[in-house]
N, CA and C atoms as an extended XYZ file, in Angstrom:
300
Properties=species:S:1:pos:R:3:atomname:S:1:resname:S:1:resid:I:1 pbc="F F F"
N        79.954       66.704      108.568 N   MET     1
C        80.249       67.837      107.269 CA  MET     1
C        81.789       68.047      107.502 C   MET     1
N        82.820       67.453      106.296 N   GLN     2
C        84.046       68.101      106.625 CA  GLN     2
C        84.547       69.400      106.320 C   GLN     2
N        85.302       70.322      106.848 N   LYS     3
C        85.729       71.835      106.841 CA  LYS     3
C        85.964       71.929      105.412 C   LYS     3
N        85.933       72.413      104.513 N   THR     4
C        87.065       73.236      103.505 CA  THR     4
C        88.028       73.780      104.222 C   THR     4
N        88.575       73.889      102.882 N   ARG     5
C        90.137       74.719      103.439 CA  ARG     5
C        89.975       75.977      103.036 C   ARG     5
N        88.964       76.415      102.180 N   PHE     6
C        88.219       78.208      102.410 CA  PHE     6
C        87.481       78.423      103.898 C   PHE     6
N        86.434       77.656      104.457 N   GLN     7
C        86.232       78.040      105.649 CA  GLN     7
C        87.200       77.438      106.726 C   GLN     7
N        88.561       77.141      106.168 N   ALA     8
C        89.652       77.193      107.612 CA  ALA     8
C        90.246       78.219      107.566 C   ALA     8
N        90.532       78.499      105.741 N   ALA     9
C        91.021       79.693      106.081 CA  ALA     9
C        90.353       81.086      106.674 C   ALA     9
N        89.376       80.961      106.422 N   LEU    10
C        88.241       82.438      106.928 CA  LEU    10
C        88.073       82.118      108.651 C   LEU    10
N        87.908       81.064      109.111 N   LYS    11
C        88.620       80.754      110.706 CA  LYS    11
C        89.579       81.505      111.164 C   LYS    11
N        90.688       81.087      110.179 N   GLN    12
C        92.043       81.114      110.760 CA  GLN    12
C        91.988       82.484      110.603 C   GLN    12
N        91.465       83.353      109.934 N   ILE    13
C        92.245       85.183      110.018 CA  ILE    13
C        90.919       85.651      110.383 C   ILE    13
N        89.615       85.216      110.176 N   PHE    14
C        88.408       86.433      110.876 CA  PHE    14
C        87.739       85.528      112.330 C   PHE    14
N        87.802       84.627      112.442 N   ILE    15
C        87.417       84.083      113.947 CA  ILE    15
C        88.114       83.599      114.890 C   ILE    15
N        89.653       83.229      114.837 N   ASN    16
C        90.635       83.587      115.611 CA  ASN    16
C        91.501       84.138      116.333 C   ASN    16
N        90.231       85.598      116.322 N   GLN    17
C        90.799       86.722      116.968 CA  GLN    17
C        90.452       86.865      118.094 C   GLN    17
N        91.021       88.187      118.471 N   PRO    18
C        91.798       88.558      120.289 CA  PRO    18
C        90.230       89.215      120.365 C   PRO    18
N        89.543       89.130      120.992 N   SER    19
C        88.252       89.585      121.643 CA  SER    19
C        88.574       91.202      121.669 C   SER    19
N        87.243       91.486      121.307 N   GLN    20
C        87.469       93.278      121.643 CA  GLN    20
C        88.799       94.008      123.299 C   GLN    20
N        88.687       93.142      124.218 N   LYS    21
C        89.142       94.018      124.635 CA  LYS    21
C        90.547       93.276      125.097 C   LYS    21
N        90.726       92.410      124.115 N   GLU    22
C        92.209       91.936      123.646 CA  GLU    22
C        92.642       93.037      122.376 C   GLU    22
N        91.952       93.689      121.301 N   SER    23
C        92.717       93.791      120.338 CA  SER    23
C        93.271       95.194      120.420 C   SER    23
N        93.384       95.744      120.827 N   SER    24
C        94.489       96.789      120.950 CA  SER    24
C        95.843       96.130      121.701 C   SER    24
N        96.040       95.036      122.202 N   LYS    25
C        97.527       94.764      122.834 CA  LYS    25
C        97.864       93.636      121.269 C   LYS    25
N        99.449       93.546      121.418 N   MET    26
C       100.458       93.266      120.317 CA  MET    26
C        99.918       92.130      120.642 C   MET    26
N       100.135       91.411      119.118 N   LEU    27
C       100.211       90.055      119.153 CA  LEU    27
C       101.408       89.281      119.320 C   LEU    27
N       101.317       88.089      119.860 N   HIS    28
C       102.909       87.513      119.348 CA  HIS    28
C       102.844       86.267      118.874 C   HIS    28
N       102.780       86.344      117.578 N   LEU    29
C       103.059       85.065      117.107 CA  LEU    29
C       103.749       83.830      117.293 C   LEU    29
N       103.319       82.821      116.880 N   THR    30
C       104.288       82.132      116.725 CA  THR    30
C       104.999       81.908      115.464 C   THR    30
N       106.089       81.537      115.613 N   GLU    31
C       106.482       81.135      113.746 CA  GLU    31
C       105.464       80.088      112.725 C   GLU    31
N       105.204       78.867      113.477 N   ALA    32
C       103.932       78.327      113.207 CA  ALA    32
C       102.396       79.108      112.934 C   ALA    32
N       102.518       79.499      113.914 N   GLU    33
C       100.689       80.317      113.883 CA  GLU    33
C       101.815       81.660      112.310 C   GLU    33
N       102.636       81.609      112.674 N   LYS    34
C       102.814       82.547      111.255 CA  LYS    34
C       102.359       82.447      110.348 C   LYS    34
N       103.009       80.810      109.837 N   ALA    35
C       103.388       79.883      108.245 CA  ALA    35
C       101.636       79.796      108.227 C   ALA    35
N       100.852       79.790      109.469 N   GLU    36
C       100.107       79.558      109.297 CA  GLU    36
C        98.392       80.165      108.395 C   GLU    36
N        99.173       81.304      109.070 N   MET    37
C        97.960       82.598      108.863 CA  MET    37
C        98.254       82.946      107.798 C   MET    37
N        99.374       83.141      106.674 N   ARG    38
C       100.336       83.187      105.186 CA  ARG    38
C        99.638       81.939      104.641 C   ARG    38
N        99.562       80.564      105.023 N   GLU    39
C        99.030       79.857      104.333 CA  GLU    39
C        97.016       80.553      103.688 C   GLU    39
N        96.916       80.795      104.798 N   ALA    40
C        95.534       80.888      105.362 CA  ALA    40
C        95.355       82.578      104.269 C   ALA    40
N        96.143       83.450      104.344 N   ILE    41
C        95.488       84.665      103.620 CA  ILE    41
C        96.061       84.245      102.511 C   ILE    41
N        97.118       83.527      101.739 N   LYS    42
C        97.302       83.330      100.233 CA  LYS    42
C        96.058       82.103       99.740 C   LYS    42
N        95.408       81.268      100.521 N   GLN    43
C        94.337       80.179      100.336 CA  GLN    43
C        92.868       81.341      100.060 C   GLN    43
N        93.086       82.580      100.931 N   VAL    44
C        91.847       83.596      100.522 CA  VAL    44
C        91.851       84.524       99.553 C   VAL    44
N        93.216       84.904       99.125 N   ASP    45
C        93.889       85.419       98.370 CA  ASP    45
C        93.477       85.206       96.589 C   ASP    45
N        93.721       83.900       96.679 N   ALA    46
C        93.841       82.870       95.392 CA  ALA    46
C        92.126       82.521       95.122 C   ALA    46
N        91.589       82.395       96.014 N   LEU    47
C        90.136       82.707       95.804 CA  LEU    47
C        88.996       83.945       95.532 C   LEU    47
N        89.981       84.840       95.956 N   PHE    48
C        88.817       86.195       95.494 CA  PHE    48
C        89.465       86.698       94.437 C   PHE    48
N        90.809       86.050       93.809 N   ALA    49
C        91.186       86.244       92.633 CA  ALA    49
C        90.909       85.817       91.980 C   ALA    49
N        90.624       84.534       91.626 N   LEU    50
C        89.070       83.635       90.746 CA  LEU    50
C        88.030       84.215       90.699 C   LEU    50
N        87.299       85.251       91.299 N   GLU    51
C        86.599       86.370       91.998 CA  GLU    51
C        86.751       87.369       90.704 C   GLU    51
N        88.083       87.602       90.122 N   GLY    52
C        88.421       89.108       90.277 CA  GLY    52
C        89.282       90.493       90.738 C   GLY    52
N        88.808       89.577       91.996 N   PHE    53
C        89.059       90.416       93.061 CA  PHE    53
C        91.147       90.526       92.852 C   PHE    53
N        91.451       91.574       93.451 N   GLU    54
C        93.148       91.935       93.473 CA  GLU    54
C        93.518       92.209       94.949 C   GLU    54
N        94.144       91.717       95.274 N   LYS    55
C        94.843       92.237       96.620 CA  LYS    55
C        95.101       93.999       96.410 C   LYS    55
N        94.798       94.576       96.881 N   THR    56
C        95.462       96.074       97.575 CA  THR    56
C        96.727       96.110       98.281 C   THR    56
N        97.155       97.233       97.929 N   GLU    57
C        98.809       97.571       98.384 CA  GLU    57
C        98.293       97.345       99.912 C   GLU    57
N        97.507       98.602      100.272 N   GLN    58
C        97.017       98.008      101.891 CA  GLN    58
C        96.189       97.395      102.221 C   GLN    58
N        95.884       96.502      101.296 N   SER    59
C        95.696       95.461      102.337 CA  SER    59
C        97.043       93.925      102.412 C   SER    59
N        97.849       94.474      101.865 N   ARG    60
C        99.208       93.729      101.576 CA  ARG    60
C        99.820       94.132      103.539 C   ARG    60
N       100.235       95.856      103.109 N   LYS    61
C       100.438       96.023      104.315 CA  LYS    61
C       100.131       95.591      106.087 C   LYS    61
N        98.724       95.583      105.532 N   ILE    62
C        98.158       95.336      106.890 CA  ILE    62
C        98.211       93.490      107.131 C   ILE    62
N        98.596       93.042      105.809 N   ASP    63
C        98.635       91.504      106.402 CA  ASP    63
C       100.027       91.581      107.283 C   ASP    63
N       101.109       92.486      106.772 N   GLU    64
C       102.597       92.112      107.415 CA  GLU    64
C       102.410       92.974      108.496 C   GLU    64
N       101.809       94.237      108.380 N   ALA    65
C       101.840       94.498      110.413 CA  ALA    65
C       100.826       93.591      111.090 C   ALA    65
N       100.219       92.472      110.265 N   VAL    66
C        99.493       91.962      111.514 CA  VAL    66
C       100.245       90.442      111.282 C   VAL    66
N       101.019       90.247      110.602 N   LEU    67
C       102.037       88.762      110.788 CA  LEU    67
C       103.293       89.432      111.600 C   LEU    67
N       103.490       90.025      111.914 N   ALA    68
C       104.406       91.083      112.745 CA  ALA    68
C       103.931       91.338      114.200 C   ALA    68
N       103.176       91.243      114.390 N   GLY    69
C       102.117       90.897      115.608 CA  GLY    69
C       102.444       92.891      115.698 C   GLY    69
N       102.268       94.013      115.166 N   ARG    70
C       102.093       95.151      115.427 CA  ARG    70
C       100.873       95.838      115.585 C   ARG    70
N        99.723       94.773      115.063 N   VAL    71
C        98.420       95.214      114.915 CA  VAL    71
C        97.661       93.788      115.120 C   VAL    71
N        96.701       93.635      115.912 N   SER    72
C        95.658       92.880      115.283 CA  SER    72
C        94.597       92.894      114.181 C   SER    72
N        94.039       91.719      113.709 N   ASN    73
C        93.593       91.850      112.583 CA  ASN    73
C        92.349       92.882      112.449 C   ASN    73
N        92.157       92.469      114.186 N   GLN    74
C        90.496       93.145      114.724 CA  GLN    74
C        90.712       94.790      114.799 C   GLN    74
N        91.868       94.506      115.295 N   GLN    75
C        92.839       96.653      115.675 CA  GLN    75
C        92.289       97.245      114.418 C   GLN    75
N        92.981       96.471      113.443 N   ALA    76
C        93.347       97.112      112.149 CA  ALA    76
C        91.754       97.091      111.406 C   ALA    76
N        91.032       96.124      111.454 N   ILE    77
C        89.453       96.709      111.070 CA  ILE    77
C        88.993       97.721      111.876 C   ILE    77
N        88.996       97.654      113.114 N   ASP    78
C        88.365       98.256      113.960 CA  ASP    78
C        88.752       99.764      113.802 C   ASP    78
N        89.742       99.985      113.636 N   GLU    79
C        90.415      101.192      113.002 CA  GLU    79
C        90.364      101.872      111.702 C   GLU    79
N        90.436      101.128      110.623 N   MET    80
C        89.542      101.348      109.113 CA  MET    80
C        87.863      101.746      109.165 C   MET    80
N        87.167      100.888      109.292 N   ILE    81
C        86.318      100.987      109.470 CA  ILE    81
C        85.853      102.851      110.483 C   ILE    81
N        86.643      102.980      111.374 N   ALA    82
C        86.239      104.349      112.040 CA  ALA    82
C        86.811      105.481      110.811 C   ALA    82
N        88.042      105.286      110.575 N   TYR    83
C        89.041      105.955      108.876 CA  TYR    83
C        87.808      106.188      108.546 C   TYR    83
N        87.091      105.383      107.318 N   ALA    84
C        86.585      105.166      106.630 CA  ALA    84
C        85.499      106.292      106.628 C   ALA    84
N        84.938      106.051      108.440 N   LYS    85
C        83.785      106.621      108.175 CA  LYS    85
C        83.612      108.148      108.676 C   LYS    85
N        84.888      108.853      109.451 N   GLU    86
C        85.179      109.672      109.269 CA  GLU    86
C        85.754      110.623      107.930 C   GLU    86
N        86.903      109.979      106.884 N   ARG    87
C        86.947      110.376      105.813 CA  ARG    87
C        86.480      110.512      104.769 C   ARG    87
N        85.299      109.356      104.704 N   LYS    88
C        84.406      109.290      103.615 CA  LYS    88
C        85.781      108.287      102.415 C   LYS    88
N        86.485      107.733      102.746 N   THR    89
C        87.840      106.965      102.096 CA  THR    89
C        88.214      106.785      103.195 C   THR    89
N        89.088      105.156      102.272 N   THR    90
C        90.612      104.528      103.038 CA  THR    90
C        91.933      104.747      102.195 C   THR    90
N        91.637      106.426      101.545 N   ASP    91
C        93.172      106.674      101.068 CA  ASP    91
C        93.879      107.507      101.870 C   ASP    91
N        95.273      107.001      102.418 N   GLY    92
C        95.631      107.625      103.270 CA  GLY    92
C        95.642      106.596      104.616 C   GLY    92
N        94.953      105.816      104.791 N   PHE    93
C        94.645      105.051      106.044 CA  PHE    93
C        96.150      104.317      106.372 C   PHE    93
N        96.438      103.258      105.585 N   ILE    94
C        97.951      102.528      106.220 CA  ILE    94
C        98.919      103.778      106.399 C   ILE    94
N        99.232      105.022      105.796 N   GLU    95
C       100.071      105.755      106.009 CA  GLU    95
C        99.986      106.614      107.779 C   GLU    95
N        98.252      106.593      107.967 N   SER    96
C        97.745      107.359      108.968 CA  SER    96
C        98.664      106.700      110.389 C   SER    96
N        98.214      105.307      110.329 N   ARG    97
C        98.705      104.208      111.765 CA  ARG    97
C        99.982      104.327      112.074 C   ARG    97
N       100.320      104.127      112.904 N   GLU    98
C       101.377      104.187      114.240 CA  GLU    98
C       101.788      103.007      113.775 C   GLU    98
N       101.150      101.730      113.286 N   TRP    99
C       101.235      100.704      113.922 CA  TRP    99
C       102.440      100.092      112.251 C   TRP    99
N       101.835      100.732      111.105 N   GLN   100
C       102.442      100.404      109.949 CA  GLN   100
C       103.791       99.897      109.783 C   GLN   100
């Protein structure tokens, strides 16, 4: 079965992430990896837009931080979950992060 572009994009963003042990380490993406990730993000955003979901400013800032290597995608996810559990909201999440 041939992989769809959507599956490839999701794999790039969510599966090709460092292990939990490595998730707190800075990522040093090559320019090619950054371009690949940007394209994957663009495709996922487009698919969500087709369903009527608009990307938030917070999500854009997380993408920028991941692409800049200031935080791993998994670390951002873990931190946001902990933040939301504690505060029952994600408001102010980005502003509270050292890696923003």
